[in-house]
N, C-alpha and C positions, 0 to 999 in steps of 0.2 A: 788298512790302518794309515794313518797319517801322522806326522810328527809336528808338534808346534809347542809354544812356551819352552824355549831353550832345550830343544831335542826331547821333550817329554813326549812318550808314544800315546797316541789317541786311537781308541778304538771304538766301534759301535756298541760293543757290549763286553763287559767283563764278567766271567763267571768264577765263582769261588768254590772250589772243589772238584776233584775229578773222579767222583764215584759214579754210580749208574746215572743220577739225573745230571751231573755236569757233563758227562760224555755225551749224553742224548742232546742236551741244549746246545753243545758246540755243534753236534751234527746238524740239527734243524737249522740253527742260524747260518752256519757256514754254507750249508746247501742252499739257503735263500740268497747267498750273495754278501752277507754282512761279515765285517771284520770282527773277529772274536779272539779273545785270549783267556784261557783258563788258567788260574792259579792253584797249585796243589802244595800243602805242606809236606807231603809224603814224598818219597823217592820215585814212586811210580803211580799208576792208575789203581782204582780199587776202592777207595773210600773207606767205609766200614769193613769191608772185606780185606782191605790192605792192614788195618791196624788190629783187627780182632782175629789173632792167630791161635788163641788159647786152646789146649787140648779138648777136643770134642767139639769144637765150633762147627755148626751146621745149620743150614737154612731150615725154618720151620714151616716154609710153604713149599708144597711139591715141586720138585725142580722142574718138571715138564710145564709148570705155570709161572716159574720164577725166571722168566727171560723176556728180553725185548721182544715185542711183535711188530714193530715198525718195518722190519726187513723179513721177507719171506725166505730170501736167500740165506741169511744168517740162521733163521729158524731151522731151515732144513739141513744146513751143513754141521751144526752143532748137536752132539749127542750126550745126553747125560747119562751117568753110570748107575745112579741109584735113585730110589723115590725121594730122598732128602739128601741133597748134595752137601758134601764137607766143604770147609772153607778153601782148602787148596784148589778144588775143582772149580768152585765159584770164581775165584781169583783168576784161574787159567781162562775161565770164559770172558771175564772183562777183559783181560789182555788179548784175547783173540778178536773181540769186537774192535779194540782200540787198533790193532794191527790191520784188521780187515778194512777200516774205514780211515786209516792214516790219520788217526786223531792226535797222536803225540806232538806233531809238528806245531801245534796251536796250544800246546800245554807247557806252562813253566813249572817245573818241580822243584821241591826243596825250597819253597817260597811261601810265607806265611803272610796273610794279609791282616795288618794290624789295625788299619783305620780306613774309613771311606767317608768323605763329606760331600754333601750336595752344594754345588755352586749354583745359587739362585739366579745370578745374573746370566751365566752361560747355559743354564739348563742341563748340567752334566754332573758327572760324579768324578771327584779327585780321590784316587785310591792309593794308598801308601803301603808299602812292603816292610818286612821285618830288617831288609837291609838298608832301609831309608829312601829307596827308589820311589818314584811316582808315576802312575799312568792316569790317564783321563778316558772315560767312556760316558756315552750318552746313556746306557742302561747298565745298571748293577744288579746282577743276579747271584743270590746266594743258593749254592747247592751243597751246604754244608752236611746235610745229613741230620735226621732228628736226634740220633744216638751217637753223637761224636764227641761230646764233651764228658770225659771220664770223671766219675765221682770217687774221689779217694778220701775216706774219713780222715779227719786230722786228729789223730789218736796222740795222746800224751805219750812221749818217750819214744816217738817214730825213729828219731835221729839216733837213738842209742842201739837199735837193734842191730846184731852182728850178722844175722842171716841174710838170705835173699828175699826181696819183695817184688811182686809183680801185680799188675793190674790186668783183667781179662781184655779191657778195650785198648790197651797199650802193650800187647805181648811182644817180646823180642823175636826177632826173625830166625836166630838160632835155636836150636831145641834145647828145651830146659830139662835138666836131668832130675828127676824125682827119685831115682832108683835107691830104695833103702833108707830115704831120708824121712825125718819127721816134718810133715806137712800140715799147715793150717789153712782153711779156706774160710773167709768170712763172706757170707752171702749165699742165700739159696734161691736167687732169681733164675732167669732162663739161663744165663751163662754159667752160673754156678751148678745147676742142675746137669748141664751139659759136661761140664769139666769134671765134677766130682767122681763119677764112675770111671773115668779115663786114669785120673791122677791116682785113684785108689789102688789100681792095678799095679802101679809102680812104686808107690810110696811104702817105706817101712811102717809108718803110722799116719793116718790121715785123721785129724780132728776138724769136723765141720762146726763152724759158729754160725748159728741160725737165729735170726731175729724173728722172722715170720715164716711158719711153715707154708707150703704152696700145694695147690691142686696140680697135678701133673698126670697126664694120659700116656700110654705107650705110643711111641711114634710108629712102631712095626716097620722099621726101615728094611728094605730089600733091594737087590739089584733090579734094574728095569730091563725087561726082555725086549727083543726087537719087535714084537708084535705090537706091545703097548706104544712103543715109540711111533711106529709106522701109523697106527690108527689115530693117535695124537695129532700128527702132521696132517694127516688127510682130513681131520674134522676141526683144524684149528681156527678157521674162520668163524665157525659156529661158537667153539669155546671161547675164542676173543670176545665175542659180543656178550655171551653170558658173563665172563668175568668183568668187562666194563660196566655193565649194569646191574651187578649184583650187589650184596651187602658188603662183602669183605674182599672183593676182587679175586673170587675163585668160582668156577663154574658150578656152583651149587648153593644151596640156602636152606634156611630153617623149614622144616615141615609146618604147614599151616595148621598146628593142633596145640592146645595147652597141655602142659604135663599134667595138669590136675583132671584132664578128661579121662586119662587111662587108668587102669587098675594098677596097683603096686606090682603085680606080676607081669604085667604087660611092659611097664616102664623097665623093670629089672631085665627083662629080655631085650629090649632095645638098647639099653645102656651097655649090657654085657656084650652084644654084637659090635657096638662101636667100639668098646674096649679092645676087642680082638682085631678089629679092623685097622685101629689107629688113626692118627690124623689130629690136626689142629683144632678143626671144627666139627668133627664128626660126632662126638657125643652131644656138643651143645646144639647141633642142628636138629636134634630129635624133636625138639619142641620150639615154639616161637616165643615162649614167654620165660626161658631161662635168661637170667640177667635182667629181667624186666619185673617179674612178681616175686617177692621173698619166698612164697610157699612153693612156687614151681622150681625155683633155683634150688632150694634145699633138697629137692629129690635128687638132683644131680650130684650135689656136693655130698649128701649122705652115701651115694653109691660110691663115689671116690674114696671117702673115709673108710668105707667097709673094705675096700680093695687093699688100702694102705695096711689095715689090720691083718689082712690075709697074707700080705707079702712079708712084711716086717715081723721077724720071729720074737725079737725082745719087746715085751709089752710096754716098758717105759719109754724105749726109743719110738715105739709106734704112736704112742701118745704125744710125745713131742713133736712128731711129723703131722699131726692132725690140724689141717687149717680150719678157721672158722668164719674168715670173711665170706661175703657173697661171692659164690663161683661165678665165673664169666666176667668179673668186673676188673680183672687184670687181663693182660694178653695172655690167653691160654698157652700152657706149657706142655711140650711133648719131650719125652726122653727114652732113652735106651738104658734100662736096668738101673734106674735111679734109686727107687726104693730098695730093690734088690741088694745095692750096695751096702746098705746098713746091716746086712747079715754077715758081712765080712768080719774076720776077727781083728782086722787091723783099722777098722774105721769105728769112730765115736762121734756122737753127737752132743753139742753144748748149746742149750737154750739161753741165749744171751739176753732175752727179755727178763727171764727170771734170775739169770746170774750175769749181769753186764760186765762188759769189758771195762776195765779200770785203766789200764795203761799197757803200753809195750815196754818190754825189758830187753836188756841186751840179749837174753837167752829165749824170748818168745813172748807170750801174752799172759797178762795177769787179769782174772776176773775177780768178782767180789769174794768168791769162795775158793777159788784155785789158781794155780799157775800151770802153764802149759809150754814146755820146752819145745821149740821149734827150729828147724834148719831153714825152712821156706815158708813164706806167708804170702797167700794169693788173696788179692782184693777181687771179688766178684761182686762188687757193689754198684755195679750199673752206671748210669749216666745223669747228668743234669740235662734231662730231656727237653727238646723243643726249643725252649727259650735260650737255654744255656750256651749252645754253639754260637747263636747270634750275639750274645752279650760278651763272648770273648773278643769281638771286633769292636773297636770304637766308631760305631755306625752313627753319623750325624745328619740329620735332615735340614728342613727349613729353620732359619733362625738360630741355626747352630745347636738345636736340641737333639740329644743323644737318644738312641733307641731305648737304652736303660732309663732314661730320665722319663721318656714319654711313657713307657710301659710301667714305670715305678718299681723297677726290678722284678716285674711280673705281677705285680699286685693289681695292675690296671691294664692287663692285656687286651688289645684291640686291634684286630685285623679285619679286612674285608676278603672273604672267601679263603682266608689264610694264605693269601697270594700277595696282598699289598697292605699298607697301612698309612694313614693319613699323615700328611707332613713329611712324607719321604717319597717325592715324585720319582718316576722312572726306576724305582727299585722293586723287584719281584723276588719273592721267597719261594723256592722250590720244596714242596712238602713241608711247608712251615707250620707254626703252630696255629691252631684252629682249622686245619685241613684234616681230612679222614686218613692220613698217611699212616700213622703208627697203629691204627686200628685195622689196617688192611694188608693185602699183597702189595707191598711196597712198588713193585714194578708197574702195576696198574695205576697207582697214584702218580708215580713219576711220570710215565708217559703222558697221562691226562694233563698234568701240570705243564709239562714241557710244550705240548701241542698248544695248550691255550695261550702260554705266553709268546710263543713264536707267532701264533696267528694274531695276537693282539699288537706286538711290534709291528708286523706286516700292515696292520689296519692303521696305526699310527703314522707310518710313513707314507702310506697311500693318500692319506688326508692331510698330510703336513701338520701333525699335532706334535706338542711337545708338553713337557712338565705334566706328564700323566700321572694322576694320584687319586687314591680313595677318598671320598669325602667322608667327614666325621660323621655324619649322619648314617652313611651306609655301614661303617665300621661298628658304629655303636649297635646297630640293628643285628649285624652278623654276630658280634660276640654275646649279645643277649640270646641270640638263636642257639649258639653252641651250648651256652649254659643251659638253656631251657630243655634242649633235646637229651643232654646228659641227665637232667633231672627228671625226665620221663622214664629213666631207667634206673638201675642201682649202682650205674657207673660212678656217680658222685658221692655214693655213700660209703666207699671203701677208700683207704689210704693206699695209694699206689702212686707210681711215678707218672701215670696219667695226671694226677692231681698235684704233682710236685712234691709228694709226701715223703719221698726218698732223700731229699735234700734239707738238711738242717737249715731253718730259717726261710726256706723259699715259700712265697706266699701260695697258699692253696686256691686252686682253681682248675676246672677240667681244661685240658690244653688242646683238645682236638674236637673235630666235628664228627659226632657219632651217628649221623643219619645214613651213612652208607656211601660206598663210592659211586653206585649208580645214581642215587638221587643227587649227589654232589655234582656229578658231571651234567645232569639236566639243568641244574641250577646255573653252573657256570656257563653252559651253552645258551641259557635263556638270558643272562646278563650280557653276553657279547652279541647275541641276536637283537637285543634292544639298544644297540649302539653304545655298549659298555656303560649302562646305567648303574649309578653308584660311584662312578668315577668322574674326575673333572680333568680338563686340560686347557691348553692354550694354543692359538694359531701360531705357527712358526712365522717368523718376520718374513714379509714378503709373499706369504702364501695367500691364495684366495680361500674364502670360506666355504669350504666344500661339504660342510656337515660336521659340527663339533660333537665330542662325546657329551651326552646328556649329563647335565649336572644333578637332575632330580633323582630321586630313589623311589622305585616303583612299589615297594612294599613298606614304606617308612613307618606307618601307623599300626599296623596290624601286629597283634601279639605274637611273639616268635614261635611259640608252640602251635598256634593256630595256623601260621604260616607254614609250619612244617607239616602238619597234618594235610593241608591243601596240596603241598608238593608231593607227599606220599600218594595221595589219591589220584593225583595227575600222573605219576610215574606208573601207576598200576595199569593205565590205559583202557579203563572200563568205558564203555560207551555211554553217552549222556541217558539219562533216565527217560527222557522223552521219546528215545528212540526204541525203548523196550516195551514189551506188553506189560500189563500189570503183573501177570504171572511170573514173568522173568525178573521184574523189578523186585517182587518179594523175596527172591531168593539172595539178596545182598545181605552181606553179614558184617555189620559194625560192632560186634560184641568186644573186640579187642580195644576199642576206644573207651568203652565204658570201665574196664578194669575189673578186678576180682570182685565177686559178689561178697557182701559183707553177711556175717552170720546175723539172723534175726531170730528172736524167740520162738516164733511160730510162723510158718509160711503154709497156706492152704489154698488150693486151687478149687474153685465151685463153678457150677452152672447156674444162671439165673434166668427166670422168665422175663420176657420182653415182648411187646406186641408183634405177633406173627412169628414167634420163635423163642430162642433162648440164646444167651451170650456166656462166655467164660469171664470170670474174674479171678484175681489173685489177690489174697487177703494176707497182708504182713502186719502181724501183731507184736509190739515190742515187749521186752521184760517189764514186769511189774504188775500191779494189781489194777484191773479194770473197774468200771467201764472207762475206756479212753476216748477222747476225741477222735475224729476220723477225717481223713482226706480222701475223696473220691477222686482218683486220678485217670486222665485220658492222655493216651499217647499220642505223639505226633506222627506224620508221615502223609500229609495231604489227604487224608481220609482214604488213601488208596493202598499204602503199604504201612509196615509196623504191626507189632504185636505185644503181647505182655512181656516177652523177653527183651524187647528193645529197651524198655525202661525199668527192667529189673533192678539194676544197680542203682540208680537214683531213688527208686521207691524204697529199697532197703535202708538206704542212708536217711531218707526222710523219717521212716518209721523210727529208727533208732535215735536220731538227733532231734526230731520234733516230740518224741514220746507219744506218738498217735498211731492208730491204726490206718494203713493205707490200703485202700481197695482200688486196685488197678483194672480197668475196664477194657475189655476186648470186644468193642462195639463192631458191628458189621461194616465191612469195607466196599467202597465203590470201585469199579462201575457196577459190580453185581447187585450192591444195594445203594442206590443214588440218593440224594438229598431228598427228604430230610430223615432218612433212616438213622444215620449216625447220631444226629441230635435227639431223635426219639429214644434211641438206645441209651443214650449218655443220661437223659432225664429219668428214664426207667431204672436205671442203675442206682441214681441217688435216692429215688423213692424206696428202692428195695433195701438200701442200706438202713434207712430210717425205720422201715417196717421191721426189719430184722435185727434191730440194734442189739437187743437183749442176747441174742443168739450168737452174735460175732464180738461180744465184749464191747460194744460202742455205746457212747452217750448220745442219745439222738438230738440232744440241744446244742451239740458242738460238732456241726458237720461243715467241712469246707470242700470246695471244688478246686480243681487245678488241672493244668495240663500244659503241654509245649506245643508249639505250631498250631497245627490242625487240632490238636487236643486242647490248647489254650482257647481256641475258636469255641469248642465244644463246651468247655467251662463257662464262657461268657454267655452262651446261649442258654445253658442250663440255668444260670442265674436269672436271667430273663424270664424263662419258662416258669421257674419257681414262684418269681414275683407275680406274673400274670395269672397263675393258675391256683395261687393261694397256698403255695408251700412245696416242698418243705422249707422251713426257715434255714437259711444257710449263714455261717458265721464269718465266712471269709471266701474270696477267690484269689487263686494263685495263678496268674497269666504268665507264661514264659514265652516270649517272643511270638504272641498269638496272631493268627490270621484274623483279622477284623473287617476286611472290606474286599469285594470283589472288583478290584481296580489295581491298575499298574502305574497310575500316574502320580508317582512321588519321587521325590529326590533319591531316596534309598533304592528304588527300583532303577532308577537311571545310574546311580553310581556303583550298584552292586549286581547289576544285571547278569554278570557271568564272572566266574573265577573264585567265588567265594562258597563253594559247596552247594547251597541252594541257589539256583539260577532262576531268572524270569522265565525262561522256557520251560522249566520244571513245574513252576507254579501254574502255568497256563495249562500244562498237561494235567495236573491235579485237579484243578477248577473244572477242566473239560470233562474229566471222568466223574467228578462229584455232582455236578448240577445237572438237572435235566433239561434245562434251556437258560437261556440268558436272563429271563424274568426271575428265575430262582436267585440269581446273584443279588437281586434288590431286596430280597427278604430278610429282615433282621435276624432270622434265625440261621442265615448263611452269612450275612454281612452285618454283625451287630453294630458297627460304627454307624450304620444307617438308621438305627432304632431312634424313634422320636424322642423318647424319655428315658433317661438312664438313672433316674432319682430312685431312691429306696433300695438299691443294690446293696450287697455286702460290701464291706471295705475290701480293698484289692492291693495286691502286689503285683506290678507290672514290670518284668524284666525284659530288656531288649539287647540286641547286639549290634556293634557299630557297623560290621560289615554283612549286613543281612538286608536282603531286599523288603523284609517285613518290618523293619526297623520302624520307619515313619508311621505306619497305620496302627502299630502297637502303641506307640507313643500318643498319637492322635486320640486313641481310645482312652488312655489314661488321662488326658487333658479333658476329654467330654465327661468322664467320671468325676473329675474334681469339680468341673463347672456345675454338675448336677448335685454337688454336696457330699459326694461319696469319698470317705477318707481313702487316700491312695499313697502308696509308697512306689515311686517310679525310679528304676536305676538303669542306665545304659552302661553295658560293658563295652567300652569304646573298642577295643582291640580284637573283640570275639567275632566269631562266625555263627550262623545258623546251626542249631543243634547242639551248642557247647554244653548245655546242661545235663545231656546224657553221655558226656564225654570225660567224666572226671578221671578216668583211668590215664589219660594223656594231657589233660588240660587243668593246670592249677586253678584257673579262673572258673572252670566247671565246678570244682570242689567248692570255691568261695560262693557260688551262686547257690548251691545246694545248702551250705550253711546259712546263707542269708534267708533263704526260703523257710529253712526249718525254724530259724529264730523268729521270722514274722508269723509263722503258724502257732508257735508256742505262745507269742504274745496275744494273738487274737483269740486263740482258745481260752487263755487265762482271764480275758477281759469280758467273756460271756457269763452273764448272771444266770445261774441255774437254781432251780427250786430245790 
């Protein structure tokens, strides 16, 4: 530390908050030789665990995983007493760490930061305290905690109440006496569910005022035995890696199975086992689509509701306790005897949605229909999460714009990685909004954030860089990404504090990154490895240009949902397809990307004859009276992989939305059946449909062909064959990012050669397996773009993807069709990747493309004149 500007202290970094994140940030920076000062509003260390002292306060992550992992010495010296540690024990742990590392000498307690202003001329922060004093720091780091701004409802008549009032997030240090008193608790979130059973044991009468009933599972807490602790220490290196690259920061994850795949009896068995085992994610982790698909989620929700009915003896009370929102879309809650508490004679439950609170009176609470005399009122009403703590400080960046102004009170929340925001240079937010923090084991998120920030500051010093900030382009992308990922699940479909729904007037929007701590870590590491792409900086005065932070953004134009899928696939670590045998490549399962299969009036599997054998087809018939028009559909997969299941979901959607029969064709695959077998099978299938039209409820005069990728190639080839061989007459061709040329000499191949799902190397692998020799590649039935004449072909829809090696050849084929006088509707989905048409479960644009294709088919079929 140095002093300047009339004895104003100057530090390398100022950290706000002395909780888990602030203490570790202090340790990392001080260890690296920086001058650091931490400011804490409380009297001692602890953060959330200093303020939250309410009865029953306990961690919901198993204590053996809820510790710092940066020090093996600390890890081995500290021993937890129980599976889930209580607040006093957690606070003791924090104090132990602070003492062990001698951290208090750089912490100023009883000091609240009221304002922080970025000085653009000096490239530093001027930070003001509640006593009016000022300090200066190059880096301003908020370690405020996501849940530190208490939410106290503004009830009419609060100032008239003669009794005691407490908030779970600001509990007094001295013990609160409930013995024999009439106590009211407003709120049944996590803190309420923890406090209510404990208060009920002391209170003369406890009245719980519930707005929203909650799903809660037993914690099944118990003391930890020495053997468990010893084994955990021995294996902590492996456990640490599992936690770091997991979904929620714990060394386990969802079973790779849909809840809809098991019988009701098997689901019941697994859910019951999880209920008895206890734990935050135990029940949820039985299946990987809980919280994703409504039908799967309801199986878990229904199980918990059944348990509530079994536990709570009074029927009316049990009904009031029945939650109806999507399970797992709020942070899971675990409890100790919560539902059992409502069987006590001294406990009653008031549904304040049905009977709202009108006002507080000198003697208690008044609802629409009743009055309740109270001696003590406890607000278990949670927090103004994520943005609330930041808005309590007047933080001003460039051009004196406040953070509240920039984010429009939260209506226009934008960060990059949840760590930084444009216009606020040299400011880092630990576990801030749009990070995975509140969806995870906070300790894992804290350590990742602190390590990244510390390494970043080291990089900036090494390269003599200053005024480091996120670009507007990068934060726009990241914010879209966070919203897109939430929308891929049910998280954004529930009113929760994740959405800001617990604060009256707070703008709605998902406040976190829902992609998981493991994927988030990979993304952050990727950003730093690329020279901190998405950030900008300037060279310090007098320094040599040794490599500036890159100002460009490496994924600026890709759709956020598509980018997330790419990152998920990358994090899975599967080898490139070209390194696999065809047999191994066919074992890949992408069904989760398609989403839940939609019901169709009739689905039938058949075998049909083709030259040299037979193939399978799957026939989807919509509701209504036939005969129907028909789409003969060919799946993608480079003629080497893929099957009827690959495109089951889009075929169902097309049948329902286009009102046509869809005949999905399982043509024979290469290399066992090389060119031209697939093309011959495809042509034989369309002839079979025409010949058997009456038998399958199809109008033979309204037949279209379609397919994606290699299937799109086959559809074009069938159209050529039908023209040249005198039929059948086709009404339409639906071509989805089709392969049209055995060539790699296009801009799209150069731009998208790797990193976008389908790669150039994979396409070469496909072609090499499909063709007998290079001469086959010049055959128009393999490369329809090379056909001399495309006139007389049926009208076409050609859909391409911006980040697809096949983009240009698909669009070139569309142009050649137009030039030949063929009516063509051509659409490029700019932000999409190859394969997006069969990913409607995770890509909104996949759904949009299916709708476009269905509408085009309906229009094409309606324009056909039949006799």
